C-alpha positions in Angstrom: 110.9 95.5 111.4 111.3 95.1 107.6 109.7 94.1 104.4 111.3 92.4 101.4 109.8 92.5 97.9 110.4 90.0 95.2 108.9 88.6 92.0 109.6 91.3 89.5 111.1 90.8 86.1 110.8 91.5 82.4 107.5 90.5 80.8 105.9 91.2 77.4 102.7 93.3 77.2 99.7 91.3 78.1 101.8 89.1 80.4 101.5 88.4 84.1 103.7 88.5 87.2 103.1 87.9 90.9 104.9 90.0 93.4 105.5 89.1 97.1 106.1 91.3 100.1 107.4 89.3 103.1 107.2 91.1 106.4 109.1 90.5 109.7 109.5 92.2 113.0 106.0 93.4 113.5 102.5 91.8 113.9 101.7 91.7 110.2 98.2 90.3 110.6 97.0 93.5 112.5 98.0 96.0 109.8 96.6 97.4 106.6 99.2 96.9 103.9 99.8 98.7 100.7 101.6 98.3 97.4 103.2 101.3 95.8 105.1 101.9 92.5 107.5 104.5 91.1 108.1 104.8 87.5 111.3 106.6 86.2 110.9 110.4 86.5 107.6 110.1 88.4 106.5 110.3 92.0 105.8 107.1 94.0 102.1 106.2 93.8 99.7 104.0 95.7 98.6 101.0 93.7 96.7 98.7 96.0 95.5 98.5 99.6 94.4 95.4 101.6 92.8 95.3 105.0 94.4 93.4 107.9 92.2 90.4 107.4 92.3 90.6 103.6 88.6 91.1 103.4 88.7 94.6 101.8 90.8 95.9 99.0 91.2 99.1 97.0 93.0 99.9 93.8 94.3 102.8 91.8 92.1 103.4 88.8 94.9 102.6 86.4 95.2 99.0 87.7 91.6 98.1 88.5 90.4 94.9 86.9 94.0 93.8 86.1 95.8 93.7 89.5 94.7 91.7 92.6 96.2 92.2 96.0 96.0 89.4 98.6 97.7 88.3 101.8 98.6 85.2 103.8 98.8 86.2 107.4 100.1 82.8 108.4 103.1 83.5 106.1 103.4 87.2 106.9 103.2 87.8 103.2 101.3 90.1 100.9 101.0 89.4 97.1 100.2 91.4 94.0 99.0 89.4 91.1 99.4 91.5 87.9 97.7 90.5 84.8 97.4 92.0 81.3 100.5 94.1 82.0 101.1 97.2 80.0 104.3 99.2 79.2 103.0 101.9 81.5 103.1 99.5 84.4 106.9 99.5 84.2 108.1 100.7 87.6 109.8 99.7 90.8 107.2 98.2 93.1 107.4 98.6 96.9 105.7 97.8 100.2 106.5 99.5 103.5 106.6 98.8 107.2 103.3 100.2 108.6 104.5 102.1 111.7 108.0 103.3 110.8 107.2 103.9 107.1 110.4 102.2 106.1 110.5 101.1 102.5 111.6 97.8 101.2 114.3 97.6 98.5 111.7 97.2 95.8 111.3 94.9 92.9 111.6 96.0 89.3 108.8 95.3 86.8 109.6 96.0 83.2 106.9 95.5 80.5 108.3 95.6 77.1 108.3 93.6 73.8 
């Protein structure tokens, strides 16, 4: 089982990015999935949670109203739409395999002018 993140990049403050997490090797549609991030010198933190069917979501206070998590179970993919990005959103963004806890390689988001 594995997950692969993509979609990161360099964006100016106020800009947008959409991250993807593609899963394989497990029954994606039956699991709650999470997005995490880790900024330089800081601990990894939970950013967003989405239920198995996608009907329920939760967010860290720091991203509420700016980030939206979604999923397409037919494509085994979870997304993170990030709008109105701030410099403090700069981090490596990760998802993980639900049972094993294995991390993907991450995708770097840098918000800078």
